[in-house]
N, C-alpha and C positions, 0 to 999 in steps of 0.2 A: 797152532800162532796163526798158519793163515787164514785158517775160517775166521778167526777173530778177529783178525786184520779184514776180510773182505768185508765182515760185515760192518767196522767202522768204517768202510769208505761207503758203503751202503748208505749210513744212516749218515754221512756228513754230503752225501750225496740230495738224498732224498732233501737232511733242511736245507740245503742251499738253494732245491727247487720252488721248496715253502718261501725262504725268503725271497726268492725271484719275483714266487706270484704276489705275495705282500705289497713289494716292491711297482709292480706291473697298477697293482691295483690302488695302489694312495696315488697313484701319478696319475693314475685313468680319474679318478676320483678331482683332482687337482685339475687338470686338464679339462674338465666336463665343467667344473665350475667359471673356471678360465672363461669361456667359450658360452654360457648360457646366464651370468650375470650380468645384473649391469652396467656401466662404464657409470663412473659419479657427470651427473646431471648438470650442468654448465646453465647459464642465465638463457633465456627461451624470448624468442622475439613475440614481439603481436603478434604478425602473418601466424609463428608457429601455435599460438597460444589458442587462438580462433582454427585454426585448423581441428586442434584437437578435442575443441571445448563445445562447438558451437551447438553441437548435437543437443547439450544439457541444457541450453541457453532455451528458455521457456517465454514466448506471448503469452499476455494474461488478459482477457475483460471479464468487467463485474460490475454486474449493473444489480443495488442495496434498495429495502425499503424501510424504516425504523416502522416498529410494530408494540404495540403497549401488548406483552402477555398475558394479562388477565386479561380481557376482553377480544384479543386476537385481531386486535381492529390493525387499519396501517393509520396512521399521525402524516398529520398538516402541520404545515405552518397559518398559525389562523389571518385573515386579510380585516378588512373589515371593507364594504363597499359604500363609499366616500359620496352618496348623493342621496338626497331628498327631493322629491314634492315642491316647488320654489314656495306654493302656498303653505308649506309647512315650514321650510326656515321663517317665510313674515309672519307668519298669524300662530302657528304653532297648533294650528287645528287638522286634523288624522283624517287624507283622502283627498281627492279634490271636489269643486265645489260641486252646485245643483246641479238635478237631473238635467242632462244634456247637456247639460258642460263639457269643454273640451278639455282632458284632462291636461294639469301643470306642466311643463315645461321640469326637466330635473338638475338641480343645482348644486355645486359642489358642497360638502356640509365642513369639510377643512380647507379652507382655502390653501394654494401654493406647494397640497401635496397631488399624489396620482388620483387613478379613477381606485385602483385598489389598495387599498394601504395595510403593510406587514404589521401586526401585531406584539410588542416584548414587552415584559415585567423585571422588575428587579428582585431575586431573592436569594438571601444572604449575602447581601451588596454587589452579586452578578449580575445582568446584565443576560436573559436569556429569550430566545423566541416563547410565544407563545402557543403552547404545540393543541390542536385538539382532531379528537377522534373522527373525524367526516370532512368530504370534502366540499361543502357546501352549495354545489350544484356547480363546481366548477372554482369557489371561488378564492377557496386555500389549497397555499402550494403545497403540494407532498415532501415530506422529508425522506430526502435519497437523494439516489446518483446514480453515476453511469464514470468508471475510469477505464486506463490502460497500460499497463505496465512491464517488465518483465520477470522474470526470476529464472530459479538455478537449479536443475535436480541435487539431491544431497545423498539419498539410498537409492538403490538398485529397483527400489519395491515402490516407487513413486513419491518423495515425501520431494515434496520445493521450498526452497526462501523466499518471500518476495516480502513486501514492504504492510506493513501492518493499516497505511491509509489505503492502502489496495488491497487486503483481502479481509480488514476488518474497519472499513473505513468510518463507523458508527465509533470506535472507540476512539476515532483522534481528533483534532481539534477539527472543526466542518469548513469545508470550501463554501463560501456564499455563491448561489447562480450572479451574473454578473448582472441581469436584470430585477434583480432585487434590488425593489425602489424604498427610499425614503419613510421611515415606518413610524411608529407611534410608542411611546413607553409609557404605559396606564399602568394606573395602584389598582391595587387588589381590591378597596373598596370604592374603588369610581369618585373620589370624593378629590382627588388632582386631578388638575385637566393636563392633559397627554404631554411630555417631553415629547417635542418631534427630533429623531433618528438619523441624522445622514448614512451612504453606506460607507463610508468610511467609518464614522463611532459606532458598525458592528458588533458585536461579539466576536474577537479574532482566535478565543480559549476556548471558543462553545463544544464538548464534545455531543450530541446526542443520545448518545447510549446514556450519562448519567441526568439529563432535564428535570428539572422538579417542579415545571412552568406546562400543567397540562386544566387544563379547561374543559368542561361539558359545554357551555357555549357563551358568544359573550351578547350582552345586550344594553343594544343603542336608546339612551334616555333623549330625548329631543330637547324637552324643554330645560334641558343643563346642558343640555350636549356633550356628554359624557359617556365616557363605555367600561362598560362594569361589567367583568369576566365571570364565570360560574363556576368553581374550582375545584376540580376531581376531589373528593373528603378522604380518602386512601391513596397511598404513596402506589403511584405503579411503577412494574419493572421492565425495562424497556431497554430491548435488544434491537439487530441489524437480521433480513431477513434478504437471501440473496433469488433475486429474479433468474441472475445466474452467474455464473464462476465459471469462464471455459480456460482452458490451457491449450496455444498451440505451439506442436513442437516446429524446430524448425525446418525448413523446407517440404511442410506437409500441410493441407489443407482443412482434412478435419479437426474440428473442435473434442476435445473431451473435458467431461463435464468435472470441476474439484469440489474441492472441499473443505473447509478451515479445520484445522488442528488445534490451532495453539495461537494466542500473539501473547506479544510480550507487553509487561505492563512497564517496562522500566525504557525503550526504544522502538524504533518503526522498522520495526521483524514481527513477521510471522511466519507460522507454516502451514502449508497446504499440504493436502496427497491428491492425485488420480489413481485409479486403479485400470491397469492394462494386464496381459495376459505375457507380455515378456519383460525380460529385466531392461530398465533404463539405463543408458551413459549419465556417468556421474559426472563431478565435480571434483578435484579434490581440497581438504580443509586444510588451513594455517592456523590453527587455535589460538598459537602464539602471538598478538597481533603489536603485545611489547615491545618485537624485535625489526618493529620498523617505525623508521623514524625520519625526520623530516627528506626531503629527497631522494627517498627512494622511487621504485621504479614500481607505477603502473599500470594496467593494459585492463581495460573493461568490456565487456560483449555485453548489450541491448538491444533492444528496438526502439529507439526514438524517432518520433512522429518525424521527423524531416529525412531519416534516411531510408521511408519508410514510403511517401509520398510518391518520387519520383519509378515506383514499380506501382501505381495504385493503388493505395490504398484505398478498400472498399469503403462505402459509402456505409453509416449505421444500418444496424443490418433491421428486417425487421425481424423480431420475436416470435412472432404467428406464424409466420411458413416453415413446414414440414422442411426441417432440410436444409437451412439457411447453411452458407458455409463461405469461406473465406475466397475474395477473388485472389488473392495473392498469396505465393508460398512466401512466408516470412522467413526472412531470413537476417541475424544480429549480426548487428554495427559493431566495428573495434576502433577503439580509441586508446594511444599510447602517452599518459603523462608523467606526471609523477605526485608524491603527496608533500601539498605547501607546507602545511603545519599540520599540526591536532590539540583540538577543542576540546578540555576537559567540562566536564558535565557543569552545566549551571551557567557556563559563561555565555557571555550574547555572541550574538553571531552577524554579524552586519549580511542583509539582504538576506535570513533567512532568519524571521521571529520566531517564528513556534522551535528553531532546535532548540534554544535556552533548555526549555524543560526535560531534554534529554538528554541520556548520560556522552558519554564523549564519542568526537566522531574526528574524522580525517577532513582535510581539506584538500581537494586532488584539482590540478591544474587542466582536469578536460576538458575543455569550449565547444566541444559538435555535440556535447549532450543532450538534451533538451526534453522537452516531454513522452513520455513512455518508456525512458529508459528508468526508469525509479524500478528499483529492485537488481539491478542487473548484477551481476559477481565482479568484484576486481582482484585481479589477480595480481603475485607477485613477482620478480624474478624468473620463479622458479614453476611457476603456475598453479600454483598452489593460490585457496582463496582467501584472502582476510579483510574485507570488507562487502558490505555492499549500497549501491547508491539508492539514496533515499531524497537527495531535493537539489538545485541547483539556482544560483544565483546569474543572473542574464545583464545586472549589470556592465553596461561597456566599460568602463571606467576598468572591475574587477570581475571576470565572467570565471564561474568558481562550480566546480561540483562539490559536495557533502556523503560522505559515506560510513556507515554504519559499524564500528567494529567486529567480524565474525563472531568474538567472545559473545556479543549478546544471543546470535541468533543459540551458540553454544546454551546456552541456559535452557531455552525452551524446546531443543531436543534433545533434553540430559545427557550432555556431552559432560558435563561442567558446570563449576563456580565462575560466574562472572568477574573480572579483573576488575578491582574496587578502583 
């Protein structure tokens, strides 16, 4: 009996020790979890968001030109040299007078227009610039441009979101150079007299990559005083090619060459990529923009030109100079505002004409952001990106900024379907 009692006591003792050990283990697990788990995150200040994510916001520079992929030639906006010899204008004769005579002075062919007249054609009911595959000794102007803006890293292996008008400008409505003078709308047959186009009449919805008005040459018929284009017989396939697409990270001087991965056909958003050996700092995405309403807090990080100028933003660089580098360390500016309203796709937005063709847009109360801020991430009060800037309205009575919902970016990143 005594032996059985002793064994029972030992069994109880062992069982108690096992139970105590289990209790200690469970308590330790709960203690570790409480010490290592993050407390619920409250609203973040603009300063805290800037501190956390500045390294993920990049400055982007791009330079591009339009190419006919069939011939590989760069394309130019055709111009007419608006002058002829005075004798030609008065008599219709070719060339100067008899031997030994001084060459006649040059006079304008079309009065009231500049020395170089840009030429346009109407195709399918839409006005387009007439394109040509030669610079004409400097007469014709290249189709292309240079731009600068912002972007942000969405994957540690180098994927960056930015605007389509920055990273794929040939797929976006063209921004006419301010020096573009009044032009002539000419007829394909040359039978109609050229209609004059003022700068404000230029096609604001022309997308270079979709152009169909291409000519091999333009002939001037003196006697009829008309211009006759010789159009290309086959339809050309056009695309943009970069002279450079460079990314600078916050507080660094070195440029990193980027490449275009994909651009949206639904909104002003594009995906580019850089290749670097180290993992990059990324932002956090809030894909549910349906939860963002009027009055919601919004914080933007970007590189507006106004914020860079006091630091001595460098002059346009000489692209032929080896190792050309920025003269300043870019540092994104931060601004805080709120969502003013949400514009549904197809609705006009006063002061932002080209936004009419896009999908939904946030109107934001930012006032300090300007050129260069396009592509900057817009954060919610939890530090998650719910949109990216793409346009500003500078009207004195109602300055504002406009942003693409991040769901359009998610589409080109294969993160999900765009919210309709």
